[in-house]
C-alpha positions, 0 to 999 in steps of 0.5 A: 499499499503506498505510504500517505507521507512523502518527504519533499526536501530535508533542510541542509546544516544544523536542523533536521527540518523536513517539508513533506506532504500527507495525502489522504482519500478525498481530500486536499493534501497537506503540506507539512509541516502543518498545524492542526487547527484545534476545535471545540466539539468540531467548532474552530472557537468563537468562528463559525464554518462560513468565516472558516471558510471565507476568511481562513480559506481551508488550501492547507487546513486540516482539524484536530476534534478530540474523542471527549468532545463526540463520544457521548452525542452523538456517540457511536449510536447518534451517528450511526442512527443518523447515518452519518460520520462525524465530518457531516455531523458537523458540516466538516467535509471539506477539511481533513481531521485528525481525532486526537483521544485527549482534548489538548486545552484540557488533558485528563489527569493520568491517575484516571486511567486503569489496565484496560480503559483510558479516560475522557472528558464529555459534557456529563463527566469522566468516561472510560472508554475500553478499546472495542468502544473506541474501535466502533466509534473510530469506525462509524465517524470515519475521521481521515487519521486518528489517535491510539489510546494511550495512557498519557502521563502529564507530569513528573511520574516514577520509573514503575508508574511510566512503565505501565503507561508504556505497557497499556499503550502498546497494548492498546496500540496492538489491539487496535491495530488488528481491529483495524487491519490494513487501515492501521497502515493509512489511518493510525496514529500511535501514541507515543508516553513516557512523561518526563523520563527520556528513557522511558519515551525512547524505549517506547518509541523504539518498541512501536516503531515497526508496527504497521501505523501512518504515523506517531503522536508524542503527548503528554508534553507541558511546553511550559516545562521547557521553555526556560530550557529549549535544549531539554525538548531538542534532546527528546525530540532527537532521541525519540525521533532517532528511534522512528522510521523517517517516512511516517510523519511526527505530531507533537501535542501541546507545544504551539509557541513560535519559538517552540514550534521552530525548535519542534520542526527543526528536530523533526516534528511534521504535525503540530496541534493548534490549542495555542491559538486559543490560549491566545485567545483567552490572554487577548494576545495577537500575533506579529509574526515578521513574515519574510514576504514584507518588512516587519513593522517600523519601530514607534512610540508604542513599545507592544507594537514591536513585540512578537505578541501584542497584548490588547489589554495594554492601555497603550493601544487606547488611542492607537488608531492602526491594525495589529500588523498594516502589512497584514491583509486578513479581515481583523486588520483591514478593517479594525485598529488596535484602539477598537480592539481594545474598546471591544476588551474594556466593553467585554464584547464578544466580537473581540475573540473572533477577531482575534481568532481570525488573525492569530489562525492567519497569522499561524497559517501563513508562518507555516506556509513560510517555514515550508519555504526557508526549508525549500530554500535551505534557510530555515536555519537563519530564519529560526534564529531571527524569530528566537532572538525576537522572543527571547528579547519580548518574552510573553507567558502564556 
């Protein structure tokens, strides 16, 4: 069977960044590195489907949906009764979808998992999922790609607990491979666990590396654990990815700031989840990434506007009658000033998160497009250093 992932080019230099394509039946090819836009119950937070189509486009737009948002309602029975898959039910027919087990914004604490089940949260609370339950849901929901059940660890744990997590996750993987057969080669992503213990993660990667799966997903990483020492993330990814086949995509969950994204891609990551953009919305932060296609905005008396991230709640924007970026083509920047966005915040208007989501998703779509271009031009290393320096000079904690 044809491998759905193909590497187009690799960066020459100190990084392991690579550009590729991910093909799925009846879908537009996704160019990697790419971001999976986070959804809540199948909808991009604060955006309607029409806005996503008309203002964001969907040439390279893939969506991340979470099991807990659908497992109770409509659930397997509801979808079967309606004779719909998850894309039809949520109106996502045009978009490639990746089904993750845990919600990246609200991960389940690991102590809720046991030997035979993985727990997720739905609207009614905790729900235990067995392999057979998951198989039935996935077959009816028919996402383009889906993640294996995994005993994901969210914090520092003992070696014994990490071993237990790995054994459970490998067993879940083998069971699902047996149930899905050839489909596992095209759709199933193995879940790589191990908590903060790098040796355990490497051991699991080595164990599952030759399983017939479509790709690999690194779970349980907390960005704030590595933000002060990026070298720790570099070491983890290099060692884990070093055990995996080069011709299959690697997905990294819960890492999303510009600096950490570039670090992840520099070490061979192909896909990242977009939950970080929703976190920015909660903090009223707008991205201001300096793209190569135009010069960064000239320095102004407003110090925040010179940052890679702009906090709209800052009082200095009260009378700043310019957009977030005068050269950004998104709807928010073409129609509204920072002063108006600040006014929406002060008056608690619901339009603000919509405008911020439109802008920030546009920024990241362009950011990833530029990353792919830099890899192709063999200039990714220099581009990464440039963004690193901007992030270090204007640190923002999310």
